[in-house]
MIDOSE-1310 file (N, C-alpha, C; in nm, 2 decimals, decimal comma, always signed):
residues 305
mfkf	+10,55/+9,48/+8,59/+10,69/+9,47/+8,58/+10,74/+9,41/+8,45; +10,68/+9,31/+8,40/+10,73/+9,24/+8,27/+10,63/+9,28/+8,15; +10,58/+9,41/+8,13/+10,51/+9,43/+8,04/+10,62/+9,47/+7,92; +10,71/+9,49/+7,94/+10,82/+9,55/+7,89/+10,85/+9,41/+7,76
lkkk	+10,84/+9,30/+7,83/+10,86/+9,17/+7,74/+10,75/+9,13/+7,65; +10,61/+9,19/+7,66/+10,52/+9,14/+7,58/+10,56/+9,19/+7,45; +10,61/+9,29/+7,41/+10,63/+9,32/+7,27/+10,76/+9,25/+7,23; +10,86/+9,23/+7,29/+10,95/+9,13/+7,27/+10,92/+8,99/+7,23
lsgl	+10,85/+8,94/+7,33/+10,81/+8,80/+7,29/+10,71/+8,80/+7,17; +10,60/+8,89/+7,14/+10,54/+8,91/+7,03/+10,62/+8,91/+6,89; +10,76/+8,95/+6,88/+10,80/+8,97/+6,79/+10,91/+8,84/+6,75; +10,89/+8,73/+6,84/+10,98/+8,63/+6,85/+11,00/+8,55/+6,71
dkgm	+10,90/+8,55/+6,62/+10,91/+8,49/+6,52/+11,01/+8,52/+6,42; +11,05/+8,64/+6,43/+11,19/+8,68/+6,33/+11,33/+8,62/+6,42; +11,30/+8,56/+6,53/+11,43/+8,50/+6,56/+11,44/+8,35/+6,59; +11,33/+8,29/+6,50/+11,32/+8,17/+6,50/+11,40/+8,10/+6,39
eepr	+11,48/+7,98/+6,38/+11,56/+7,92/+6,28/+11,44/+7,85/+6,20; +11,46/+7,88/+6,07/+11,37/+7,80/+5,98/+11,38/+7,65/+6,00; +11,27/+7,58/+6,01/+11,26/+7,44/+6,03/+11,31/+7,35/+5,92; +11,38/+7,26/+5,95/+11,42/+7,15/+5,85/+11,27/+7,08/+5,80
kekt	+11,29/+7,00/+5,70/+11,15/+6,94/+5,65/+11,09/+6,86/+5,75; +11,16/+6,79/+5,83/+11,12/+6,67/+5,91/+11,09/+6,74/+6,05; +11,09/+6,87/+6,05/+11,05/+6,94/+6,18/+10,95/+7,01/+6,18; +10,86/+7,05/+6,27/+10,74/+7,13/+6,29/+10,76/+7,23/+6,38
sfpl	+10,88/+7,23/+6,46/+10,92/+7,33/+6,57/+11,02/+7,44/+6,51; +11,04/+7,54/+6,58/+11,14/+7,63/+6,55/+11,21/+7,69/+6,67; +11,31/+7,61/+6,67/+11,42/+7,66/+6,79/+11,45/+7,80/+6,77; +11,48/+7,86/+6,91/+11,56/+7,98/+6,88/+11,68/+7,99/+6,86
rekk	+11,73/+8,12/+6,80/+11,84/+8,14/+6,76/+11,93/+8,17/+6,90; +12,05/+8,14/+6,91/+12,12/+8,17/+7,04/+12,12/+8,33/+7,03; +12,18/+8,40/+6,95/+12,16/+8,53/+6,95/+12,02/+8,60/+7,01; +11,91/+8,55/+6,98/+11,78/+8,59/+7,02/+11,77/+8,56/+7,16
idel	+11,81/+8,45/+7,21/+11,80/+8,43/+7,35/+11,90/+8,53/+7,44; +12,00/+8,57/+7,39/+12,10/+8,66/+7,45/+12,03/+8,80/+7,45; +11,96/+8,84/+7,34/+11,88/+8,96/+7,35/+11,81/+8,95/+7,44; +11,72/+8,82/+7,45/+11,60/+8,83/+7,54/+11,64/+8,85/+7,69
lwdl	+11,77/+8,78/+7,71/+11,79/+8,77/+7,85/+11,87/+8,93/+7,88; +11,93/+9,00/+7,80/+11,98/+9,14/+7,81/+11,86/+9,21/+7,84; +11,75/+9,22/+7,77/+11,61/+9,29/+7,79/+11,57/+9,26/+7,92; +11,57/+9,15/+7,98/+11,52/+9,08/+8,10/+11,58/+9,14/+8,20
eigl	+11,73/+9,15/+8,19/+11,82/+9,18/+8,28/+11,79/+9,34/+8,32; +11,78/+9,41/+8,22/+11,77/+9,56/+8,24/+11,62/+9,59/+8,29; +11,52/+9,54/+8,26/+11,40/+9,53/+8,31/+11,41/+9,51/+8,46; +11,46/+9,38/+8,51/+11,46/+9,35/+8,64/+11,53/+9,44/+8,72
lesd	+11,66/+9,49/+8,67/+11,74/+9,61/+8,76/+11,66/+9,72/+8,77; +11,58/+9,75/+8,68/+11,51/+9,89/+8,66/+11,35/+9,84/+8,76; +11,34/+9,72/+8,83/+11,23/+9,68/+8,90/+11,28/+9,68/+9,04; +11,43/+9,71/+9,08/+11,47/+9,68/+9,22/+11,48/+9,53/+9,25
vayp	+11,52/+9,46/+9,12/+11,53/+9,30/+9,17/+11,68/+9,31/+9,20; +11,74/+9,24/+9,29/+11,87/+9,22/+9,33/+11,95/+9,14/+9,20; +12,09/+9,17/+9,19/+12,15/+9,12/+9,08/+12,17/+8,99/+9,09; +12,20/+8,92/+9,23/+12,19/+8,78/+9,21/+12,09/+8,70/+9,19
viek	+11,97/+8,78/+9,22/+11,83/+8,70/+9,18/+11,83/+8,71/+9,02; +11,86/+8,81/+8,97/+11,86/+8,82/+8,81/+11,95/+8,71/+8,74; +12,06/+8,68/+8,81/+12,15/+8,60/+8,75/+12,08/+8,44/+8,77; +12,03/+8,43/+8,88/+11,97/+8,29/+8,89/+11,86/+8,26/+8,81
ikrn	+11,78/+8,37/+8,76/+11,64/+8,37/+8,67/+11,72/+8,34/+8,53; +11,81/+8,42/+8,52/+11,89/+8,41/+8,36/+11,93/+8,27/+8,34; +11,98/+8,21/+8,44/+12,03/+8,07/+8,43/+11,94/+7,97/+8,41; +11,82/+8,00/+8,48/+11,71/+7,91/+8,48/+11,65/+7,90/+8,34
ikae	+11,63/+8,02/+8,30/+11,58/+8,04/+8,16/+11,70/+8,01/+8,05; +11,80/+8,03/+8,05/+11,89/+7,99/+7,94/+11,92/+7,84/+7,95; +11,89/+7,76/+8,07/+11,89/+7,64/+8,05/+11,77/+7,58/+7,99; +11,64/+7,65/+7,99/+11,55/+7,58/+7,93/+11,53/+7,60/+7,79
lprl	+11,56/+7,75/+7,75/+11,53/+7,79/+7,64/+11,57/+7,72/+7,50; +11,70/+7,67/+7,52/+11,75/+7,60/+7,39/+11,68/+7,47/+7,37; +11,62/+7,42/+7,47/+11,54/+7,28/+7,46/+11,42/+7,31/+7,42; +11,36/+7,44/+7,41/+11,24/+7,47/+7,39/+11,21/+7,48/+7,23
eask	+11,09/+7,39/+7,20/+11,07/+7,39/+7,06/+10,92/+7,40/+7,06; +10,90/+7,51/+6,96/+10,75/+7,54/+6,95/+10,72/+7,59/+6,84; +10,60/+7,63/+6,76/+10,56/+7,67/+6,67/+10,58/+7,83/+6,67; +10,59/+7,89/+6,56/+10,58/+8,03/+6,60/+10,49/+8,11/+6,66
keap	+10,38/+8,06/+6,66/+10,27/+8,11/+6,74/+10,26/+8,08/+6,87; +10,32/+7,94/+6,89/+10,32/+7,90/+7,06/+10,43/+7,93/+7,14; +10,55/+7,98/+7,06/+10,67/+8,04/+7,11/+10,67/+8,13/+7,22; +10,60/+8,25/+7,20/+10,60/+8,37/+7,30/+10,54/+8,30/+7,43
arie	+10,42/+8,23/+7,44/+10,35/+8,17/+7,54/+10,45/+8,09/+7,62; +10,51/+8,01/+7,55/+10,59/+7,87/+7,60/+10,72/+7,95/+7,68; +10,77/+8,06/+7,61/+10,87/+8,13/+7,68/+10,84/+8,22/+7,79; +10,72/+8,27/+7,82/+10,66/+8,32/+7,93/+10,65/+8,23/+8,04
evlr	+10,59/+8,11/+7,99/+10,56/+7,99/+8,08/+10,73/+7,96/+8,16; +10,82/+7,96/+8,09/+10,97/+7,93/+8,15/+10,98/+8,04/+8,24; +10,95/+8,16/+8,22/+11,00/+8,25/+8,29/+10,92/+8,28/+8,44; +10,78/+8,25/+8,39/+10,69/+8,25/+8,50/+10,73/+8,13/+8,61
ksil	+10,77/+8,04/+8,59/+10,81/+7,92/+8,65/+10,93/+7,94/+8,71; +11,04/+8,01/+8,66/+11,15/+8,03/+8,72/+11,15/+8,16/+8,85; +11,03/+8,24/+8,85/+11,00/+8,33/+8,93/+10,93/+8,26/+9,04; +10,82/+8,19/+9,02/+10,75/+8,10/+9,12/+10,82/+8,01/+9,19
nils	+10,91/+7,97/+9,16/+11,01/+7,87/+9,23/+11,10/+7,95/+9,34; +11,13/+8,07/+9,29/+11,19/+8,15/+9,40/+11,09/+8,19/+9,50; +10,98/+8,26/+9,45/+10,87/+8,29/+9,55/+10,83/+8,19/+9,67; +10,82/+8,06/+9,61/+10,78/+7,96/+9,68/+10,89/+7,90/+9,80
ynrf	+11,00/+7,97/+9,79/+11,11/+7,90/+9,90/+11,06/+7,87/+10,03; +11,06/+7,73/+10,07/+11,04/+7,69/+10,21/+10,91/+7,75/+10,27; +10,80/+7,74/+10,18/+10,70/+7,77/+10,25/+10,61/+7,69/+10,32; +10,56/+7,77/+10,44/+10,47/+7,65/+10,55/+10,35/+7,74/+10,58
dfyk	+10,27/+7,67/+10,63/+10,13/+7,70/+10,69/+10,15/+7,79/+10,82; +10,14/+7,90/+10,84/+10,16/+7,98/+10,93/+10,04/+7,95/+11,05; +9,95/+7,90/+10,99/+9,81/+7,88/+11,11/+9,83/+7,76/+11,18; +9,90/+7,65/+11,10/+9,92/+7,54/+11,15/+10,03/+7,53/+11,24
kiee	+10,14/+7,62/+11,20/+10,27/+7,67/+11,29/+10,23/+7,70/+11,42; +10,15/+7,79/+11,45/+10,12/+7,86/+11,59/+10,03/+7,74/+11,64; +9,97/+7,64/+11,60/+9,92/+7,56/+11,67/+10,02/+7,44/+11,74; +10,16/+7,49/+11,73/+10,24/+7,37/+11,76/+10,28/+7,37/+11,90
kkpf	+10,25/+7,49/+11,97/+10,26/+7,50/+12,12/+10,19/+7,61/+12,19; +10,17/+7,63/+12,31/+10,10/+7,75/+12,37/+10,15/+7,80/+12,47; +10,18/+7,92/+12,51/+10,15/+8,01/+12,41/+10,28/+8,01/+12,30; +10,23/+8,04/+12,17/+10,34/+8,04/+12,08/+10,39/+8,19/+12,05
tilf	+10,52/+8,19/+12,06/+10,55/+8,36/+12,08/+10,65/+8,40/+11,92; +10,61/+8,49/+11,88/+10,65/+8,54/+11,76/+10,73/+8,68/+11,79; +10,85/+8,69/+11,73/+10,92/+8,82/+11,75/+10,92/+8,89/+11,63; +10,88/+9,02/+11,62/+10,88/+9,11/+11,51/+11,02/+9,19/+11,48
vgvn	+11,10/+9,21/+11,38/+11,21/+9,27/+11,38/+11,19/+9,36/+11,24; +11,27/+9,47/+11,24/+11,27/+9,55/+11,13/+11,32/+9,69/+11,15; +11,34/+9,78/+11,04/+11,40/+9,90/+11,10/+11,29/+10,02/+11,11; +11,35/+10,12/+11,13/+11,24/+10,25/+11,15/+11,16/+10,26/+11,03
gsgk	+11,01/+10,29/+11,04/+10,95/+10,31/+10,93/+10,89/+10,21/+10,86; +10,90/+10,08/+10,89/+10,87/+9,99/+10,81/+10,72/+9,96/+10,82; +10,68/+9,98/+10,93/+10,54/+9,95/+10,95/+10,50/+9,84/+11,03; +10,63/+9,82/+11,13/+10,62/+9,69/+11,18/+10,53/+9,70/+11,30
ttai	+10,51/+9,79/+11,36/+10,41/+9,79/+11,47/+10,23/+9,79/+11,42; +10,24/+9,83/+11,31/+10,09/+9,82/+11,25/+10,10/+9,69/+11,20; +10,20/+9,62/+11,14/+10,19/+9,49/+11,12/+10,15/+9,41/+11,21; +10,19/+9,40/+11,30/+10,18/+9,34/+11,44/+10,03/+9,34/+11,47
akva	+9,96/+9,45/+11,47/+9,84/+9,48/+11,51/+9,76/+9,42/+11,42; +9,78/+9,40/+11,28/+9,70/+9,34/+11,16/+9,71/+9,17/+11,18; +9,85/+9,13/+11,24/+9,85/+8,99/+11,27/+9,77/+8,96/+11,38; +9,77/+9,04/+11,48/+9,66/+9,03/+11,61/+9,52/+9,03/+11,56
wdlv	+9,48/+9,10/+11,49/+9,34/+9,12/+11,44/+9,29/+9,01/+11,37; +9,40/+8,95/+11,28/+9,36/+8,84/+11,21/+9,33/+8,69/+11,30; +9,42/+8,71/+11,40/+9,44/+8,57/+11,49/+9,31/+8,59/+11,61; +9,27/+8,72/+11,62/+9,16/+8,72/+11,73/+9,04/+8,70/+11,66
nrgk	+9,01/+8,72/+11,53/+8,93/+8,71/+11,45/+8,90/+8,53/+11,43; +9,00/+8,47/+11,41/+9,01/+8,31/+11,44/+9,02/+8,26/+11,57; +8,97/+8,33/+11,66/+8,94/+8,26/+11,79/+9,05/+8,26/+11,88; +9,17/+8,32/+11,86/+9,30/+8,31/+11,95/+9,28/+8,42/+12,04
rcvl	+9,36/+8,39/+12,15/+9,38/+8,48/+12,25/+9,52/+8,54/+12,24; +9,52/+8,64/+12,22/+9,66/+8,73/+12,19/+9,72/+8,80/+12,33; +9,84/+8,81/+12,33/+9,92/+8,91/+12,42/+10,01/+8,99/+12,36; +10,01/+9,10/+12,35/+10,11/+9,20/+12,29/+10,20/+9,23/+12,39
gacd	+10,33/+9,25/+12,34/+10,44/+9,29/+12,41/+10,55/+9,39/+12,36; +10,53/+9,53/+12,45/+10,57/+9,65/+12,39/+10,71/+9,67/+12,42; +10,81/+9,59/+12,33/+10,94/+9,57/+12,37/+11,02/+9,66/+12,30; +10,95/+9,76/+12,23/+11,03/+9,91/+12,19/+11,01/+10,02/+12,31
tfra	+11,12/+10,01/+12,37/+11,10/+10,08/+12,49/+11,19/+10,21/+12,47; +11,27/+10,21/+12,37/+11,33/+10,32/+12,32/+11,26/+10,47/+12,31; +11,14/+10,46/+12,27/+11,04/+10,55/+12,21/+10,90/+10,54/+12,28; +10,90/+10,63/+12,35/+10,74/+10,64/+12,42/+10,64/+10,62/+12,33
gaie	+10,65/+10,70/+12,22/+10,56/+10,68/+12,11/+10,51/+10,55/+12,07; +10,62/+10,47/+12,07/+10,61/+10,34/+11,99/+10,49/+10,26/+12,11; +10,50/+10,28/+12,24/+10,44/+10,21/+12,35/+10,28/+10,27/+12,33; +10,28/+10,39/+12,30/+10,14/+10,46/+12,29/+10,06/+10,41/+12,17
qltl	+10,17/+10,37/+12,07/+10,08/+10,34/+11,95/+10,03/+10,19/+11,97; +10,12/+10,11/+12,03/+10,09/+9,98/+12,05/+9,97/+9,98/+12,14; +9,96/+10,05/+12,23/+9,83/+10,06/+12,34/+9,72/+10,07/+12,27; +9,72/+10,19/+12,21/+9,61/+10,22/+12,10/+9,56/+10,08/+12,04
hanr	+9,65/+10,04/+11,97/+9,60/+9,90/+11,86/+9,54/+9,81/+11,99; +9,60/+9,78/+12,10/+9,55/+9,68/+12,17/+9,41/+9,70/+12,24; +9,40/+9,85/+12,26/+9,27/+9,89/+12,32/+9,14/+9,86/+12,20; +9,19/+9,91/+12,08/+9,10/+9,89/+11,97/+9,07/+9,73/+11,95
lgvk	+9,15/+9,65/+11,97/+9,15/+9,50/+11,94/+9,11/+9,43/+12,06; +9,08/+9,48/+12,15/+9,04/+9,44/+12,30/+9,16/+9,31/+12,35; +9,28/+9,35/+12,33/+9,39/+9,23/+12,35/+9,46/+9,28/+12,45; +9,52/+9,21/+12,54/+9,62/+9,23/+12,66/+9,74/+9,28/+12,61
likh	+9,79/+9,39/+12,67/+9,92/+9,45/+12,64/+9,99/+9,45/+12,75; +10,14/+9,41/+12,77/+10,24/+9,41/+12,86/+10,31/+9,52/+12,81; +10,36/+9,62/+12,90/+10,43/+9,72/+12,88/+10,48/+9,75/+13,01; +10,63/+9,81/+13,00/+10,67/+9,90/+13,12/+10,71/+10,04/+13,07
taga	+10,78/+10,13/+13,15/+10,80/+10,26/+13,12/+10,93/+10,27/+12,98; +10,89/+10,40/+12,93/+11,03/+10,41/+12,85/+11,14/+10,38/+12,88; +11,25/+10,33/+12,81/+11,37/+10,32/+12,87/+11,40/+10,20/+12,96; +11,27/+10,12/+12,95/+11,30/+9,98/+13,05/+11,39/+9,88/+12,95
dpaa	+11,40/+9,78/+13,02/+11,49/+9,67/+12,92/+11,39/+9,61/+12,85; +11,42/+9,60/+12,73/+11,33/+9,55/+12,63/+11,32/+9,38/+12,67; +11,42/+9,32/+12,71/+11,42/+9,16/+12,73/+11,31/+9,15/+12,85; +11,30/+9,23/+12,93/+11,23/+9,21/+13,05/+11,08/+9,22/+13,01
vayd	+11,06/+9,34/+12,92/+10,94/+9,32/+12,88/+10,88/+9,19/+12,79; +10,95/+9,14/+12,72/+10,93/+9,02/+12,66/+10,90/+8,91/+12,76; +10,99/+8,90/+12,85/+11,00/+8,79/+12,96/+10,84/+8,80/+13,01; +10,82/+8,92/+13,06/+10,69/+8,94/+13,13/+10,57/+8,90/+13,04
aieh	+10,54/+8,93/+12,90/+10,46/+8,90/+12,83/+10,42/+8,75/+12,81; +10,56/+8,71/+12,79/+10,54/+8,55/+12,79/+10,51/+8,48/+12,90; +10,53/+8,53/+13,03/+10,50/+8,47/+13,17/+10,34/+8,51/+13,19; +10,29/+8,63/+13,15/+10,16/+8,66/+13,16/+10,06/+8,57/+13,05
akak	+10,12/+8,55/+12,94/+10,03/+8,43/+12,85/+10,04/+8,30/+12,90; +10,13/+8,26/+12,97/+10,15/+8,12/+13,02/+10,04/+8,14/+13,14; +10,03/+8,23/+13,22/+9,95/+8,22/+13,34/+9,82/+8,25/+13,31; +9,77/+8,29/+13,20/+9,64/+8,32/+13,14/+9,60/+8,23/+13,05
gadv	+9,69/+8,14/+13,00/+9,65/+8,04/+12,88/+9,63/+8,11/+12,77; +9,68/+8,21/+12,73/+9,69/+8,28/+12,59/+9,71/+8,19/+12,51; +9,70/+8,21/+12,38/+9,75/+8,14/+12,27/+9,90/+8,17/+12,18; +9,89/+8,31/+12,18/+10,01/+8,36/+12,10/+10,04/+8,50/+12,16
vlld	+10,19/+8,50/+12,17/+10,25/+8,63/+12,21/+10,31/+8,70/+12,10; +10,28/+8,82/+12,07/+10,33/+8,89/+11,96/+10,41/+9,01/+12,01; +10,53/+9,01/+12,01/+10,65/+9,09/+12,07/+10,69/+9,22/+11,95; +10,67/+9,33/+11,99/+10,73/+9,43/+11,92/+10,86/+9,46/+11,96
tagr	+10,94/+9,54/+11,88/+11,09/+9,57/+11,93/+11,10/+9,71/+11,85; +11,20/+9,75/+11,89/+11,24/+9,91/+11,84/+11,31/+9,87/+11,70; +11,23/+9,96/+11,60/+11,29/+9,95/+11,48/+11,45/+10,03/+11,48; +11,51/+9,93/+11,41/+11,66/+9,97/+11,42/+11,74/+9,97/+11,29
mhtn	+11,82/+10,04/+11,28/+11,89/+10,03/+11,15/+11,99/+9,90/+11,15; +12,01/+9,83/+11,04/+12,05/+9,70/+11,04/+12,22/+9,73/+11,06; +12,24/+9,85/+11,03/+12,39/+9,86/+11,05/+12,45/+9,93/+11,17; +12,35/+9,91/+11,27/+12,38/+9,98/+11,42/+12,40/+9,84/+11,50
vnlm	+12,53/+9,82/+11,50/+12,57/+9,69/+11,58/+12,52/+9,68/+11,70; +12,54/+9,80/+11,81/+12,46/+9,78/+11,95/+12,34/+9,76/+11,95; +12,25/+9,80/+11,87/+12,11/+9,77/+11,87/+12,09/+9,64/+11,82; +12,18/+9,59/+11,73/+12,15/+9,44/+11,66/+12,17/+9,35/+11,79
dems	+12,28/+9,38/+11,87/+12,30/+9,29/+11,98/+12,21/+9,28/+12,07; +12,15/+9,41/+12,11/+12,02/+9,43/+12,17/+11,89/+9,31/+12,12; +11,90/+9,33/+12,01/+11,80/+9,24/+11,94/+11,84/+9,08/+11,97; +11,96/+9,05/+11,97/+12,00/+8,92/+12,00/+11,99/+8,90/+12,14
kikr	+11,99/+8,97/+12,23/+11,95/+8,94/+12,39/+11,81/+8,92/+12,40; +11,72/+9,02/+12,32/+11,57/+8,99/+12,33/+11,55/+8,83/+12,28; +11,61/+8,79/+12,18/+11,58/+8,67/+12,14/+11,63/+8,56/+12,23; +11,75/+8,58/+12,30/+11,79/+8,48/+12,40/+11,68/+8,46/+12,50
vakp	+11,62/+8,57/+12,54/+11,54/+8,58/+12,68/+11,41/+8,52/+12,64; +11,35/+8,58/+12,52/+11,22/+8,54/+12,47/+11,21/+8,38/+12,41; +11,32/+8,34/+12,35/+11,31/+8,22/+12,31/+11,20/+8,20/+12,19; +11,18/+8,28/+12,10/+11,07/+8,30/+12,02/+11,07/+8,18/+11,91
dlil	+10,92/+8,14/+11,91/+10,90/+8,01/+11,81/+10,91/+8,05/+11,67; +10,91/+8,20/+11,66/+10,90/+8,26/+11,49/+10,96/+8,37/+11,52; +11,03/+8,43/+11,42/+11,08/+8,54/+11,40/+11,07/+8,61/+11,25; +10,99/+8,71/+11,27/+10,93/+8,76/+11,13/+11,02/+8,89/+11,12
fvgd	+11,07/+8,93/+10,99/+11,12/+9,07/+10,94/+10,99/+9,12/+10,88; +10,97/+9,25/+10,91/+10,89/+9,33/+10,85/+10,95/+9,45/+10,77; +10,94/+9,43/+10,62/+11,02/+9,51/+10,55/+10,92/+9,61/+10,48; +10,94/+9,71/+10,41/+10,87/+9,82/+10,34/+10,89/+9,78/+10,18
altg	+10,80/+9,77/+10,09/+10,86/+9,71/+9,97/+10,88/+9,84/+9,90; +10,87/+9,97/+9,95/+10,89/+10,09/+9,87/+11,03/+10,11/+9,89; +11,11/+10,06/+9,96/+11,25/+10,09/+10,00/+11,34/+10,01/+9,90; +11,26/+9,93/+9,82/+11,36/+9,85/+9,73/+11,47/+9,78/+9,77
ndai	+11,58/+9,79/+9,73/+11,71/+9,73/+9,75/+11,74/+9,75/+9,90; +11,71/+9,86/+9,95/+11,74/+9,88/+10,11/+11,67/+9,77/+10,20; +11,57/+9,73/+10,14/+11,48/+9,62/+10,25/+11,54/+9,48/+10,21; +11,61/+9,47/+10,10/+11,68/+9,34/+10,09/+11,80/+9,33/+10,19
eqak	+11,89/+9,45/+10,19/+12,00/+9,42/+10,26/+11,94/+9,44/+10,43; +11,82/+9,52/+10,45/+11,79/+9,49/+10,57/+11,77/+9,34/+10,63; +11,70/+9,27/+10,52/+11,64/+9,14/+10,55/+11,77/+9,04/+10,55; +11,85/+9,08/+10,46/+11,96/+8,99/+10,48/+12,06/+9,00/+10,61
kfne	+12,04/+9,14/+10,67/+12,15/+9,14/+10,77/+12,06/+9,11/+10,91; +11,94/+9,11/+10,92/+11,84/+9,07/+11,02/+11,86/+8,91/+11,03; +11,85/+8,87/+10,92/+11,87/+8,70/+10,89/+12,00/+8,66/+10,94; +12,09/+8,73/+10,91/+12,24/+8,70/+10,98/+12,25/+8,72/+11,11
tvgi	+12,21/+8,82/+11,18/+12,22/+8,84/+11,33/+12,13/+8,77/+11,40; +11,99/+8,75/+11,37/+11,90/+8,68/+11,48/+11,84/+8,55/+11,40; +11,83/+8,55/+11,29/+11,77/+8,44/+11,19/+11,63/+8,43/+11,18; +11,63/+8,50/+11,09/+11,45/+8,53/+11,05/+11,38/+8,41/+10,99
dgti	+11,24/+8,38/+11,04/+11,18/+8,26/+10,98/+11,10/+8,29/+10,86; +11,06/+8,41/+10,84/+10,97/+8,46/+10,72/+10,98/+8,60/+10,72; +10,90/+8,67/+10,64/+10,90/+8,79/+10,61/+10,73/+8,86/+10,59; +10,72/+8,96/+10,66/+10,59/+9,04/+10,60/+10,65/+9,18/+10,51
ltki	+10,59/+9,17/+10,40/+10,62/+9,30/+10,33/+10,52/+9,39/+10,33; +10,54/+9,51/+10,38/+10,43/+9,61/+10,38/+10,41/+9,69/+10,25; +10,31/+9,79/+10,24/+10,29/+9,87/+10,13/+10,29/+9,83/+10,00; +10,30/+9,68/+10,00/+10,30/+9,63/+9,87/+10,21/+9,68/+9,74
dada	+10,09/+9,72/+9,79/+9,98/+9,80/+9,71/+10,03/+9,91/+9,64; +10,16/+9,99/+9,73/+10,18/+10,09/+9,66/+10,32/+10,07/+9,56; +10,36/+9,96/+9,58/+10,50/+9,93/+9,51/+10,47/+9,88/+9,34; +10,51/+10,00/+9,27/+10,47/+9,96/+9,13/+10,57/+9,87/+9,06
kggs	+10,71/+9,85/+9,13/+10,82/+9,76/+9,08/+10,80/+9,61/+9,10; +10,78/+9,59/+9,23/+10,76/+9,47/+9,27/+10,89/+9,41/+9,30; +11,01/+9,45/+9,27/+11,12/+9,37/+9,29/+11,16/+9,31/+9,45; +11,13/+9,39/+9,54/+11,14/+9,35/+9,67/+11,09/+9,19/+9,71
alsi	+10,97/+9,17/+9,68/+10,94/+9,04/+9,71/+11,04/+8,94/+9,65; +11,06/+8,95/+9,52/+11,15/+8,85/+9,45/+11,29/+8,84/+9,50; +11,33/+8,96/+9,56/+11,47/+8,97/+9,62/+11,48/+8,91/+9,74; +11,42/+8,94/+9,84/+11,40/+8,92/+9,97/+11,36/+8,75/+9,97
aytt	+11,28/+8,72/+9,90/+11,27/+8,58/+9,90/+11,41/+8,48/+9,87; +11,47/+8,53/+9,77/+11,57/+8,48/+9,73/+11,69/+8,49/+9,82; +11,71/+8,62/+9,86/+11,83/+8,63/+9,94/+11,84/+8,56/+10,09; +11,71/+8,56/+10,16/+11,70/+8,50/+10,28/+11,68/+8,35/+10,27
kkpl	+11,61/+8,28/+10,16/+11,56/+8,14/+10,16/+11,46/+8,14/+10,24; +11,40/+8,24/+10,30/+11,27/+8,22/+10,39/+11,15/+8,26/+10,32; +11,02/+8,21/+10,35/+10,91/+8,26/+10,27/+10,86/+8,38/+10,31; +10,79/+8,44/+10,24/+10,70/+8,57/+10,23/+10,58/+8,49/+10,28
lfvg	+10,54/+8,55/+10,40/+10,41/+8,50/+10,47/+10,31/+8,61/+10,47; +10,30/+8,73/+10,48/+10,20/+8,80/+10,46/+10,24/+8,95/+10,37; +10,14/+9,01/+10,31/+10,18/+9,12/+10,23/+10,08/+9,24/+10,28; +10,11/+9,38/+10,31/+10,04/+9,47/+10,34/+9,97/+9,54/+10,20
vgqe	+9,84/+9,52/+10,18/+9,77/+9,57/+10,07/+9,66/+9,70/+10,11; +9,71/+9,76/+10,21/+9,62/+9,88/+10,27/+9,63/+9,92/+10,38; +9,56/+10,00/+10,45/+9,57/+10,07/+10,57/+9,47/+10,02/+10,69; +9,38/+9,92/+10,63/+9,31/+9,88/+10,74/+9,36/+9,75/+10,81
ykdq	+9,28/+9,70/+10,93/+9,34/+9,60/+11,00/+9,32/+9,46/+10,91; +9,23/+9,45/+10,83/+9,19/+9,33/+10,74/+9,28/+9,35/+10,61; +9,38/+9,45/+10,58/+9,45/+9,47/+10,47/+9,57/+9,42/+10,50; +9,60/+9,32/+10,53/+9,71/+9,22/+10,54/+9,68/+9,09/+10,50
vlfd	+9,70/+9,04/+10,41/+9,68/+8,91/+10,34/+9,79/+8,81/+10,34; +9,74/+8,68/+10,34/+9,87/+8,56/+10,31/+9,92/+8,61/+10,19; +10,04/+8,57/+10,17/+10,14/+8,58/+10,06/+10,11/+8,46/+9,98; +10,05/+8,49/+9,84/+10,02/+8,38/+9,75/+10,13/+8,40/+9,62
pewm	+10,22/+8,32/+9,61/+10,33/+8,33/+9,50/+10,26/+8,33/+9,36; +10,13/+8,27/+9,34/+10,08/+8,25/+9,22/+10,02/+8,41/+9,18; +9,96/+8,45/+9,28/+9,93/+8,61/+9,30/+10,03/+8,71/+9,25; +10,14/+8,69/+9,29/+10,25/+8,77/+9,30/+10,31/+8,78/+9,13
vgrl	+10,31/+8,62/+9,10/+10,37/+8,63/+8,95/+10,26/+8,72/+8,87; +10,14/+8,69/+8,88/+10,02/+8,76/+8,80/+10,06/+8,91/+8,81; +10,06/+8,96/+8,93/+10,11/+9,09/+8,94/+10,22/+9,15/+8,89; +10,33/+9,06/+8,88/+10,43/+9,11/+8,81/+10,45/+9,11/+8,66
fgee	+10,34/+9,03/+8,60/+10,30/+9,06/+8,47/+10,20/+9,14/+8,43; +10,18/+9,22/+8,53/+10,07/+9,30/+8,48/+9,91/+9,27/+8,51; +9,91/+9,14/+8,56/+9,75/+9,10/+8,55/+9,68/+9,13/+8,68; +9,77/+9,20/+8,78/+9,68/+9,24/+8,89/+9,74/+9,36/+8,91
t	+9,68/+9,46/+9,01/+9,68/+9,57/+9,04/+9,71/+9,60/+9,20
């Protein structure tokens, strides 16, 4: 994402003030700073980074660069360090240990929300696989009763993973399914309840109200938004709307392995002020991993594929 800056940074020696005799450092000219920030802004916009995020990054950098003094040889690396730090701070908003979190009570209920096609049901199955491999007993709740296909898909995953699935017939009350799943988990001593919900457009008021009803009944301990990295700014707007409606606690970003731009992760973290918890890096159950801000920064700078 930031490969375009490498060439700019390597030519910074032409934008350095000549030092006074008593100085050994070369402060940047203001004009050169403005040129650098302009190039950064264009690159970020092309990478699907939301404008408020760009302004935040630019403010951080502009506050640091005038104070930056280094030799011509050191300047590019020092400036890149400032940029990395700014991005890392955004990606590290309000982080918490997911695995410690689910130990807080039993059963621990997680509600998954998102729009159609974001990979939500598959993301739930991947979380279940991970927890089962950590010795946790999971119960899945098929609260997407609007599509019979959704129930069938979750049934297939439950059978593969060997976990209990609570489901009703298509068209049933989603909140009732959530209630039954939680009650079953309590009765059987399960550790975690994972509730699927109907993929709904964030602009559909009635469906978003239905989501609020599920939340009232289930009283989830964690609400996770599942977004598709390939949808760019759409995923950002979706996350923002779901956060306003039901209050999300974190995000799972799917298909990040196919996202060449990388702006969604940065923008969602800044927009919601909630942490990215997992990212999807492939099709297998194992291919959903804990989000690492340092890894993401490296990927944005072209160090990871």
